[in-house]
All heavy atoms as an XYZ file, in Angstrom:
712
protein
N     211.423    -37.787     54.751
C     212.042    -36.714     55.498
C     211.406    -36.639     56.886
O     210.196    -36.635     57.029
C     211.840    -35.392     54.754
C     212.326    -34.184     55.506
S     212.205    -32.716     54.481
C     211.294    -31.662     55.566
N     212.228    -36.571     57.907
C     211.738    -36.441     59.268
C     211.500    -34.961     59.560
O     212.384    -34.130     59.341
C     212.769    -37.000     60.271
O     213.004    -38.361     59.950
C     212.264    -36.869     61.695
N     210.315    -34.664     60.038
C     209.987    -33.281     60.339
C     210.519    -32.895     61.715
O     210.520    -33.694     62.643
C     208.474    -33.069     60.302
C     207.780    -33.323     58.961
C     206.288    -33.091     59.104
C     208.356    -32.458     57.872
N     210.951    -31.647     61.833
C     211.336    -31.098     63.129
C     210.079    -30.929     63.973
O     208.992    -30.681     63.441
C     212.021    -29.740     62.948
C     213.311    -29.742     62.134
C     213.721    -28.317     61.787
C     214.417    -30.435     62.909
N     210.207    -31.042     65.279
C     209.070    -30.821     66.175
C     208.614    -29.380     66.081
O     209.420    -28.470     65.867
C     209.454    -31.143     67.618
C     209.661    -32.627     67.827
O     209.052    -33.453     67.154
N     210.532    -32.956     68.758
N     207.332    -29.186     66.265
C     206.783    -27.842     66.214
C     205.295    -27.851     66.493
O     204.775    -28.769     67.127
N     204.622    -26.852     65.968
C     203.189    -26.671     66.170
C     202.469    -26.962     64.858
O     202.884    -26.487     63.796
C     202.882    -25.219     66.621
C     201.392    -24.977     66.729
C     203.571    -24.918     67.930
N     201.402    -27.755     64.950
C     200.618    -28.071     63.758
C     199.615    -26.956     63.493
O     198.889    -26.532     64.394
C     199.891    -29.403     63.927
C     199.112    -29.806     62.692
C     198.644    -31.242     62.701
C     197.625    -31.518     63.768
N     196.986    -32.834     63.616
N     199.615    -26.471     62.248
C     198.647    -25.462     61.819
C     198.040    -25.922     60.499
O     198.643    -26.694     59.759
C     199.275    -24.062     61.655
C     199.807    -23.533     62.966
C     200.356    -24.058     60.594
N     196.868    -25.411     60.215
C     196.195    -25.723     58.961
C     196.236    -24.486     58.064
O     195.868    -23.392     58.488
C     194.754    -26.138     59.229
O     194.104    -26.437     58.009
N     196.693    -24.702     56.838
C     196.707    -23.628     55.841
C     196.318    -24.238     54.506
O     196.857    -25.276     54.123
C     198.105    -23.005     55.712
C     198.607    -22.302     56.945
S     200.202    -21.466     56.681
C     201.309    -22.876     56.498
N     195.390    -23.606     53.834
C     194.991    -24.083     52.519
C     194.453    -25.496     52.510
O     194.641    -26.220     51.540
N     193.842    -25.912     53.604
C     193.258    -27.248     53.667
C     194.244    -28.354     53.995
O     193.884    -29.524     53.956
N     195.500    -28.005     54.315
C     196.509    -28.998     54.683
C     197.089    -28.640     56.042
O     197.116    -27.463     56.425
C     197.664    -29.003     53.676
C     197.368    -29.709     52.389
C     198.629    -29.784     51.555
O     198.841    -28.948     50.699
N     199.463    -30.781     51.814
N     197.573    -29.661     56.741
C     198.256    -29.437     58.006
C     199.758    -29.338     57.764
O     200.321    -30.092     56.957
C     197.978    -30.576     58.983
C     196.548    -30.560     59.494
O     195.911    -29.492     59.466
O     196.072    -31.624     59.920
N     200.386    -28.414     58.478
C     201.829    -28.208     58.417
C     202.364    -28.151     59.839
O     201.676    -27.675     60.744
C     202.176    -26.892     57.710
C     201.802    -26.870     56.250
C     200.540    -26.447     55.840
C     202.703    -27.283     55.280
C     200.190    -26.434     54.501
C     202.356    -27.276     53.931
C     201.100    -26.844     53.549
O     200.757    -26.835     52.223
N     203.594    -28.605     60.032
C     204.265    -28.511     61.324
C     205.264    -27.361     61.237
O     206.200    -27.396     60.432
C     205.009    -29.820     61.686
C     204.064    -31.000     61.674
C     205.737    -29.669     63.028
C     202.970    -30.953     62.721
N     205.055    -26.332     62.059
C     205.939    -25.170     62.088
C     206.914    -25.312     63.249
O     206.514    -25.255     64.410
C     205.130    -23.884     62.251
C     204.156    -23.558     61.127
C     203.344    -22.322     61.482
C     204.897    -23.356     59.823
N     208.203    -25.502     62.959
C     209.204    -25.621     64.019
C     209.657    -24.241     64.492
O     209.346    -23.227     63.853
C     210.347    -26.370     63.335
C     210.251    -25.963     61.908
C     208.774    -25.763     61.638
N     210.422    -24.191     65.593
C     210.941    -22.908     66.069
C     211.858    -22.267     65.025
O     212.476    -22.952     64.204
C     211.751    -23.274     67.312
C     211.308    -24.636     67.699
C     210.814    -25.302     66.455
N     211.947    -20.962     65.093
C     212.887    -20.224     64.259
C     214.310    -20.503     64.723
O     214.543    -20.795     65.896
C     212.605    -18.722     64.349
C     211.236    -18.279     63.846
C     210.969    -16.839     64.259
C     211.134    -18.445     62.333
N     215.253    -20.393     63.828
C     216.656    -20.572     64.199
C     217.197    -19.276     64.799
O     216.637    -18.191     64.579
C     217.518    -20.940     62.979
O     217.524    -19.831     62.065
C     217.011    -22.200     62.296
N     218.284    -19.394     65.530
C     218.938    -18.192     66.061
C     219.422    -17.304     64.927
O     219.413    -16.078     65.043
C     220.097    -18.567     66.978
C     219.687    -19.189     68.308
C     220.923    -19.616     69.093
C     218.838    -18.241     69.120
N     219.848    -17.921     63.835
C     220.274    -17.144     62.668
C     219.158    -16.279     62.120
O     219.368    -15.120     61.767
N     217.960    -16.837     62.057
C     216.810    -16.057     61.588
C     216.512    -14.917     62.553
O     216.272    -13.785     62.127
C     215.565    -16.954     61.435
O     215.819    -17.933     60.429
C     214.339    -16.144     61.055
N     216.534    -15.204     63.846
C     216.264    -14.153     64.829
C     217.304    -13.044     64.750
O     216.969    -11.862     64.844
C     216.206    -14.731     66.235
C     215.012    -15.628     66.524
C     215.092    -16.173     67.938
C     213.707    -14.877     66.314
N     218.563    -13.413     64.538
C     219.619    -12.403     64.422
C     219.395    -11.550     63.177
O     219.486    -10.332     63.235
C     220.985    -13.080     64.366
C     222.119    -12.097     64.248
C     223.456    -12.787     64.224
C     224.546    -11.727     64.076
N     225.840    -12.283     63.864
N     219.104    -12.219     62.077
C     218.889    -11.509     60.814
C     217.653    -10.613     60.862
O     217.653     -9.517     60.316
C     218.762    -12.524     59.680
C     218.649    -11.920     58.298
C     218.740    -12.980     57.222
C     217.462    -13.739     57.101
N     217.398    -14.644     55.946
N     216.612    -11.065     61.548
C     215.333    -10.352     61.570
C     215.149     -9.492     62.810
O     214.132     -8.819     62.943
C     214.182    -11.359     61.497
C     214.141    -12.214     60.261
S     213.611    -11.331     58.807
C     211.974    -10.826     59.276
N     216.107     -9.517     63.738
C     215.959     -8.868     65.030
C     215.399     -7.460     64.996
O     214.416     -7.154     65.672
N     215.997     -6.597     64.217
C     215.533     -5.207     64.162
C     214.140     -5.096     63.554
O     213.357     -4.230     63.939
C     216.517     -4.338     63.377
C     217.817     -4.158     64.119
O     217.869     -4.258     65.338
N     218.880     -3.911     63.378
N     213.841     -5.960     62.616
C     212.525     -5.928     61.974
C     211.421     -6.384     62.923
O     210.272     -5.985     62.779
C     212.527     -6.779     60.712
C     213.405     -6.212     59.619
C     213.349     -7.067     58.387
C     214.220     -6.464     57.297
N     214.135     -7.235     56.059
N     211.774     -7.227     63.902
C     210.767     -7.684     64.862
C     210.157     -6.520     65.624
O     208.995     -6.570     66.021
C     211.377     -8.684     65.845
C     211.617    -10.086     65.307
C     212.394    -10.905     66.316
C     210.316    -10.763     64.963
N     210.944     -5.476     65.831
C     210.432     -4.309     66.559
C     209.276     -3.632     65.831
O     208.464     -2.958     66.463
C     211.562     -3.307     66.801
C     212.596     -3.860     67.751
O     212.298     -4.672     68.618
N     213.835     -3.428     67.582
N     209.181     -3.813     64.522
C     208.074     -3.205     63.781
C     206.739     -3.836     64.150
O     205.689     -3.271     63.879
C     208.269     -3.321     62.253
O     208.208     -4.694     61.885
C     209.574     -2.702     61.801
N     206.789     -5.014     64.782
C     205.558     -5.726     65.129
C     204.994     -5.327     66.484
O     203.868     -5.693     66.817
C     205.807     -7.237     65.099
C     206.307     -7.795     63.770
C     206.573     -9.275     63.898
C     205.328     -7.504     62.647
N     205.774     -4.587     67.253
C     205.311     -4.171     68.584
C     204.105     -3.251     68.444
O     204.098     -2.318     67.649
C     206.433     -3.476     69.334
N     203.090     -3.551     69.188
C     201.924     -2.677     69.256
C     201.024     -2.695     68.038
O     200.359     -1.705     67.758
N     200.994     -3.805     67.308
C     200.062     -3.881     66.176
C     198.646     -3.835     66.719
O     198.282     -4.596     67.603
C     200.249     -5.178     65.366
C     201.583     -5.183     64.639
C     199.114     -5.343     64.358
C     201.838     -6.462     63.857
N     197.883     -2.920     66.201
C     196.460     -2.882     66.549
C     195.684     -2.722     65.250
O     195.968     -1.844     64.447
C     196.149     -1.738     67.513
O     196.472     -0.502     66.929
N     194.762     -3.601     65.046
C     194.013     -3.565     63.800
C     194.759     -4.282     62.691
O     195.496     -5.240     62.917
N     194.609     -3.783     61.492
C     195.205     -4.400     60.323
C     196.679     -3.993     60.230
O     197.001     -2.809     60.281
C     194.461     -3.981     59.041
C     193.013     -4.459     59.126
C     195.145     -4.541     57.800
C     192.130     -3.971     58.017
N     197.591     -4.971     60.109
C     199.008     -4.632     59.995
C     199.301     -3.890     58.691
O     198.641     -4.121     57.680
C     199.725     -5.983     60.020
C     198.691     -7.025     59.915
C     197.354     -6.400     60.094
N     200.307     -2.999     58.751
C     200.693     -2.275     57.544
C     201.563     -3.173     56.663
O     201.879     -4.309     57.017
C     201.392     -0.951     57.892
C     202.697     -1.144     58.640
O     203.439     -2.089     58.393
N     202.988     -0.234     59.558
N     201.987     -2.658     55.520
C     202.739     -3.467     54.558
C     204.050     -3.983     55.144
O     204.397     -5.157     54.969
C     203.021     -2.645     53.302
C     203.703     -3.432     52.214
C     203.918     -2.625     50.942
O     203.379     -1.516     50.814
O     204.653     -3.132     50.066
N     204.780     -3.137     55.852
C     206.049     -3.553     56.455
C     205.828     -4.656     57.487
O     206.562     -5.633     57.530
C     206.752     -2.362     57.097
C     208.093     -2.717     57.714
C     208.782     -1.542     58.381
O     208.121     -0.507     58.640
O     209.980     -1.667     58.660
N     204.804     -4.513     58.308
C     204.507     -5.524     59.315
C     204.092     -6.838     58.663
O     204.503     -7.909     59.107
C     203.415     -5.016     60.257
C     203.888     -3.873     61.138
C     202.750     -3.147     61.827
O     201.639     -3.068     61.302
N     203.028     -2.600     62.994
N     203.321     -6.776     57.592
C     202.934     -7.992     56.858
C     204.165     -8.682     56.291
O     204.283     -9.910     56.359
C     201.960     -7.661     55.733
S     200.283     -7.325     56.279
N     205.092     -7.894     55.747
C     206.320     -8.474     55.195
C     207.117     -9.213     56.262
O     207.623    -10.307     56.022
C     207.193     -7.395     54.550
C     206.648     -6.888     53.231
O     205.790     -7.560     52.622
O     207.086     -5.795     52.802
N     207.228     -8.621     57.448
C     207.974     -9.251     58.540
C     207.278    -10.534     58.982
O     207.931    -11.570     59.169
C     208.159     -8.279     59.726
C     208.755     -8.998     60.937
C     209.035     -7.104     59.321
N     205.962    -10.496     59.117
C     205.224    -11.696     59.513
C     205.399    -12.806     58.485
O     205.644    -13.961     58.850
C     203.746    -11.372     59.720
C     203.501    -10.532     60.962
S     201.765    -10.361     61.401
C     201.159     -9.278     60.139
N     205.307    -12.474     57.217
C     205.477    -13.470     56.162
C     206.894    -14.033     56.183
O     207.094    -15.249     56.061
C     205.122    -12.871     54.784
C     203.608    -12.660     54.702
C     205.617    -13.768     53.647
C     203.159    -11.821     53.527
N     207.899    -13.165     56.361
C     209.289    -13.631     56.418
C     209.500    -14.626     57.550
O     210.180    -15.649     57.380
C     210.251    -12.455     56.589
C     210.388    -11.597     55.347
O     209.975    -12.036     54.248
O     210.917    -10.470     55.464
N     208.918    -14.355     58.707
C     209.089    -15.245     59.859
C     208.365    -16.573     59.653
O     208.905    -17.644     59.955
C     208.624    -14.563     61.141
C     209.492    -13.391     61.606
C     208.837    -12.678     62.784
C     210.887    -13.848     61.962
N     207.157    -16.520     59.142
C     206.411    -17.762     58.873
C     207.146    -18.574     57.809
O     207.307    -19.792     57.951
C     204.956    -17.463     58.443
C     204.255    -18.729     57.964
C     204.181    -16.824     59.595
N     207.635    -17.917     56.782
C     208.363    -18.614     55.712
C     209.635    -19.267     56.250
O     209.936    -20.415     55.905
C     208.681    -17.636     54.581
C     209.337    -18.281     53.393
C     208.620    -19.136     52.567
C     210.666    -18.024     53.083
C     209.211    -19.744     51.464
C     211.264    -18.627     51.985
C     210.537    -19.475     51.185
O     211.138    -20.065     50.104
N     210.359    -18.562     57.107
C     211.589    -19.110     57.692
C     211.289    -20.367     58.506
O     212.035    -21.346     58.448
C     212.280    -18.063     58.562
N     210.203    -20.350     59.252
C     209.813    -21.525     60.027
C     209.347    -22.651     59.100
O     209.803    -23.786     59.211
C     208.699    -21.154     61.007
O     208.185    -22.295     61.655
N     208.474    -22.337     58.198
C     207.865    -23.331     57.308
C     208.913    -24.062     56.470
O     208.851    -25.285     56.318
C     206.842    -22.644     56.402
C     205.982    -23.507     55.504
C     205.094    -24.427     56.324
C     205.131    -22.636     54.595
N     209.892    -23.340     55.951
C     210.873    -23.977     55.066
C     211.856    -24.863     55.811
O     212.563    -25.652     55.178
C     211.648    -22.933     54.236
O     212.266    -21.979     55.101
C     210.722    -22.253     53.245
N     211.895    -24.784     57.128
C     212.734    -25.734     57.875
C     212.209    -27.156     57.711
O     212.988    -28.099     57.683
C     212.784    -25.361     59.359
C     213.531    -24.051     59.603
C     213.824    -23.838     61.058
N     214.855    -24.814     61.470
C     214.998    -25.227     62.718
N     214.210    -24.771     63.684
N     215.936    -26.097     63.030
N     210.911    -27.317     57.619
C     210.309    -28.645     57.426
C     209.873    -28.899     55.986
O     209.731    -30.052     55.583
C     209.107    -28.842     58.346
C     209.500    -29.327     59.721
O     210.588    -29.853     59.925
N     208.621    -29.133     60.686
N     209.631    -27.844     55.234
C     209.116    -27.983     53.872
C     209.949    -27.107     52.930
O     209.480    -26.078     52.430
C     207.634    -27.582     53.811
C     206.806    -28.276     54.861
C     206.536    -27.652     56.086
C     206.322    -29.560     54.651
C     205.798    -28.294     57.067
C     205.585    -30.211     55.632
C     205.326    -29.572     56.839
O     204.595    -30.207     57.807
N     211.211    -27.495     52.681
C     212.104    -26.643     51.888
C     211.631    -26.410     50.453
O     212.058    -25.447     49.815
C     213.437    -27.405     51.910
C     213.122    -28.787     52.335
C     211.846    -28.727     53.127
N     210.721    -27.239     49.987
C     210.221    -27.080     48.614
C     209.158    -25.982     48.493
O     208.822    -25.558     47.389
C     209.651    -28.415     48.105
C     208.337    -28.837     48.744
C     208.451    -29.439     50.154
O     209.575    -29.604     50.668
O     207.399    -29.743     50.740
N     208.628    -25.516     49.611
C     207.579    -24.479     49.589
C     208.186    -23.159     49.110
O     209.226    -22.742     49.589
C     206.963    -24.287     50.989
C     206.250    -25.546     51.424
C     206.078    -23.065     51.054
C     204.763    -25.557     51.249
N     207.515    -22.532     48.184
C     207.976    -21.232     47.692
C     207.224    -20.112     48.405
O     206.165    -20.343     49.007
C     207.731    -21.100     46.179
O     206.309    -21.134     45.942
C     208.420    -22.219     45.404
N     207.769    -18.919     48.312
C     207.083    -17.754     48.890
C     205.718    -17.565     48.216
O     204.749    -17.203     48.868
C     207.931    -16.492     48.755
C     209.177    -16.513     49.620
C     209.978    -15.245     49.465
N     209.398    -14.137     50.190
C     209.446    -13.971     51.497
N     210.062    -14.838     52.254
N     208.884    -12.924     52.070
N     205.651    -17.815     46.931
C     204.389    -17.664     46.198
C     203.336    -18.634     46.734
O     202.171    -18.273     46.872
C     204.611    -17.880     44.694
C     205.407    -16.789     44.016
C     206.902    -16.819     44.320
O     207.444    -17.909     44.643
O     207.535    -15.758     44.269
N     203.753    -19.859     47.046
C     202.826    -20.821     47.632
C     202.365    -20.340     48.990
O     201.167    -20.419     49.314
C     203.485    -22.209     47.746
O     203.855    -22.660     46.448
C     202.548    -23.214     48.389
N     203.296    -19.828     49.798
C     202.919    -19.312     51.113
C     201.906    -18.182     50.989
O     200.954    -18.100     51.764
C     204.151    -18.841     51.889
C     203.877    -18.277     53.286
C     203.174    -19.295     54.182
C     205.160    -17.784     53.924
N     202.082    -17.308     50.000
C     201.122    -16.219     49.788
C     199.722    -16.756     49.535
O     198.730    -16.134     49.923
C     201.537    -15.333     48.610
C     202.766    -14.503     48.855
C     203.633    -14.220     47.815
C     203.070    -13.999     50.107
C     204.771    -13.455     48.022
C     204.207    -13.240     50.329
C     205.054    -12.969     49.274
N     199.636    -17.907     48.879
C     198.337    -18.523     48.615
C     197.782    -19.263     49.835
O     196.573    -19.376     49.994
C     198.429    -19.473     47.422
C     198.769    -18.783     46.119
C     197.758    -17.713     45.741
O     196.537    -17.955     45.884
O     198.194    -16.633     45.305
N     198.668    -19.776     50.695
C     198.229    -20.520     51.879
C     197.731    -19.602     52.985
O     196.805    -19.943     53.714
C     199.378    -21.381     52.420
C     199.852    -22.530     51.546
C     201.080    -23.186     52.166
C     198.743    -23.545     51.346
N     198.397    -18.452     53.144
C     198.014    -17.518     54.210
C     196.850    -16.662     53.760
O     196.803    -16.192     52.617
C     199.192    -16.605     54.577
C     200.314    -17.254     55.363
C     201.476    -16.282     55.508
C     199.829    -17.701     56.728
N     195.914    -16.459     54.663
C     194.796    -15.566     54.388
C     194.413    -14.856     55.678
O     195.000    -15.103     56.735
C     193.620    -16.333     53.768
C     193.113    -17.475     54.640
O     193.035    -17.310     55.879
O     192.779    -18.531     54.081
N     193.454    -13.983     55.592
C     193.062    -13.213     56.770
C     192.429    -14.085     57.842
O     192.416    -13.718     59.010
C     192.111    -12.080     56.377
C     192.745    -11.007     55.489
C     191.707     -9.969     55.097
C     193.922    -10.344     56.175
N     191.964    -15.260     57.462
C     191.364    -16.169     58.435
C     192.378    -16.963     59.241
O     192.082    -17.385     60.355
N     193.584    -17.175     58.701
C     194.551    -17.988     59.425
C     195.846    -17.271     59.791
O     196.650    -17.799     60.539
C     194.874    -19.274     58.637
C     195.631    -19.023     57.346
O     196.193    -17.972     57.103
N     195.629    -20.013     56.473
N     196.064    -16.067     59.272
C     197.343    -15.389     59.481
C     197.679    -15.210     60.952
O     198.794    -15.477     61.381
C     197.343    -14.029     58.766
C     198.647    -13.291     58.880
S     200.001    -14.246     58.153
C     201.392    -13.331     58.712
N     196.742    -14.760     61.744
C     197.022    -14.522     63.157
C     197.367    -15.820     63.879
O     198.333    -15.878     64.644
C     195.843    -13.832     63.845
C     196.146    -13.496     65.292
C     195.024    -12.710     65.946
O     193.986    -12.462     65.363
N     195.235    -12.323     67.179
N     196.623    -16.876     63.628
C     196.877    -18.163     64.275
C     198.246    -18.699     63.872
O     199.019    -19.159     64.714
C     195.763    -19.179     63.916
C     196.123    -20.577     64.362
C     194.443    -18.749     64.523
N     198.561    -18.627     62.586
C     199.840    -19.141     62.087
C     200.993    -18.330     62.661
O     201.982    -18.889     63.143
C     199.859    -19.138     60.545
C     201.245    -19.467     60.008
C     198.819    -20.110     59.993
N     200.878    -17.014     62.622
C     201.955    -16.164     63.131
C     202.156    -16.365     64.633
O     203.284    -16.482     65.109
C     201.677    -14.696     62.810
C     202.794    -13.799     63.218
C     204.034    -13.895     62.610
C     202.613    -12.864     64.214
C     205.089    -13.070     62.993
C     203.651    -12.035     64.603
C     204.892    -12.143     63.993
N     201.076    -16.441     65.379
C     201.172    -16.681     66.816
C     201.787    -18.053     67.098
O     202.521    -18.224     68.081
C     199.801    -16.556     67.494
C     199.248    -15.146     67.500
C     200.111    -14.181     68.278
O     200.660    -14.518     69.321
N     200.235    -12.978     67.768
N     201.525    -19.028     66.247
C     202.119    -20.360     66.400
C     203.636    -20.285     66.242
O     204.382    -20.875     67.040
C     201.524    -21.338     65.391
N     204.111    -19.531     65.256
C     205.552    -19.384     65.040
C     206.194    -18.685     66.223
O     207.239    -19.116     66.745
C     205.853    -18.611     63.732
C     207.323    -18.247     63.628
C     205.427    -19.436     62.524
N     205.564    -17.613     66.688
C     206.114    -16.888     67.849
C     206.119    -17.773     69.080
O     207.106    -17.803     69.839
C     205.315    -15.617     68.123
C     205.381    -14.505     67.077
C     204.579    -13.305     67.540
C     206.820    -14.108     66.768
N     205.042    -18.484     69.316
C     204.925    -19.329     70.505
C     205.930    -20.459     70.528
O     206.613    -20.664     71.526
N     206.054    -21.190     69.411
C     206.973    -22.319     69.360
C     208.419    -21.844     69.436
O     209.295    -22.566     69.870
C     206.721    -23.206     68.120
C     207.240    -22.555     66.839
C     207.316    -24.587     68.302
N     208.668    -20.592     69.063
C     210.021    -20.029     69.104
C     210.336    -19.348     70.431
O     211.445    -18.879     70.645
C     210.197    -19.019     67.968
O     210.026    -19.652     66.715
N     209.335    -19.291     71.320
C     209.553    -18.682     72.628
C     209.606    -17.168     72.613
O     210.140    -16.555     73.533
N     209.031    -16.546     71.588
C     209.078    -15.091     71.473
C     207.900    -14.434     72.161
O     208.023    -13.363     72.735
C     209.126    -14.667     69.989
C     210.427    -15.161     69.362
C     209.009    -13.160     69.841
C     210.522    -14.941     67.878
N     206.749    -15.069     72.158
C     205.571    -14.405     72.754
C     205.392    -14.769     74.190
O     205.877    -15.716     74.718
C     204.313    -14.689     71.959
C     203.664    -16.017     72.202
C     202.347    -16.051     71.496
C     201.530    -17.202     72.056
N     200.239    -17.321     71.559
């Protein structure tokens, strides 16, 4: 399988290529993105859900076999910010 271009991140001891989000994902998630404005400190449950949804949408473009449960195990407090910022950056959102 040829991977889409994106940003390489490390999660769970493996490297993954996170491609940009699709316009469909942005349309579907548009209103939820506003919940991320002004995060300071630890994100609340709703903000965590939105971040996970966006990372999952990007990740499954290159790795369709990855489940949400696997993503929950790959993401941790040490890499969440880097991974999320990578998705936003490669998608032109930040």
